[in-house]
Every structure is written in structure tokens, then in C-alpha cells.
C-alpha positions, 0 to 999 in steps of 0.5 A, spaced: 194 420 133 190 425 135 185 420 138 192 418 142 194 425 144 187 426 147 186 420 151 193 421 154 191 429 155 185 427 159 189 421 162 194 426 164 189 431 166 185 426 171 191 424 174 193 431 176 186 432 179 187 425 183 194 428 185 191 435 187 186 431 191 190 427 194 195 432 196 189 436 199 187 430 203 194 429 206 194 436 208 188 435 211 189 429 215 196 431 217 192 438 220 188 433 224 193 429 226 197 435 229 190 437 232 190 431 236 197 431 238 196 438 241 189 436 245 193 430 247 199 434 250 194 439 253 191 433 257 198 430 259 200 437 262 193 437 266 194 430 268 201 431 270 199 437 274 194 433 278 199 427 279 204 432 282 199 435 287 196 427 288 204 425 289 205 431 294 199 429 298 201 422 298 208 424 300 205 428 306 200 422 308 206 417 308 210 422 312 204 422 317 204 414 317 211 413 319 211 419 324 205 415 327 208 408 327 214 411 330 210 414 336 209 410 342 202 406 342 197 408 348 197 401 351 200 397 357 207 399 358 212 394 355 214 391 362 207 389 364 205 382 363 198 380 361 196 376 367 189 375 370 190 377 377 185 373 382 181 377 387 184 377 394 180 373 399 179 376 405 176 371 411 173 377 414 169 380 408 166 372 407 164 372 414 160 378 414 157 377 407 155 369 408 156 368 416 160 363 419 
């Protein structure tokens, strides 16, 4: 009987130590998880700041692109046609240059 009580006492002591160690490990892991979540939140906040600034720049570029697309392009006028014009033939100049 004394042996059984001693074995049960040792078993209970071992289980108490394991339980205490488990609680300590769980507490340490939960603190580490909270720390990592804080780091992730800080990174997300900083990335949100950069994303907002990039979005503002992108919006300005889109406004500039739209405004330049709506402006009239510097080219030939709308009504002109893309014809090749022949040089006018002058008989007098031909005669001067090459003779009769």
C-alpha cells in the first residue's frame, strides 16, 4: 500500500511538472504569436502608406494621360488627304535646263 501511494505521488508530481512546463511553453508560444502578429500589423500599416501614395501618383498619371489623349494631336489637319502631289511641269524651265 505504501508503495502504491509512493508511486502515485511520484506520478502525480511528474504530471504536475509536465503540466507546469506545458503551461510555460504555451504561454511562451502565445507571446511569440502575439509578437509576430504585431510585426505583421506594423508591416501592413507601412505598406498601406506606400500603397496609398502609389495610388495617388497613379491617379495623377491617369488624369494626365486622359488629358493628353483628349487634346488634339499635332499632325495634319483632319480635312486634309494623304495625297502625293506631282510637281508642276513647266515647259520654260525644262527648255532652260535641257534645251530644245
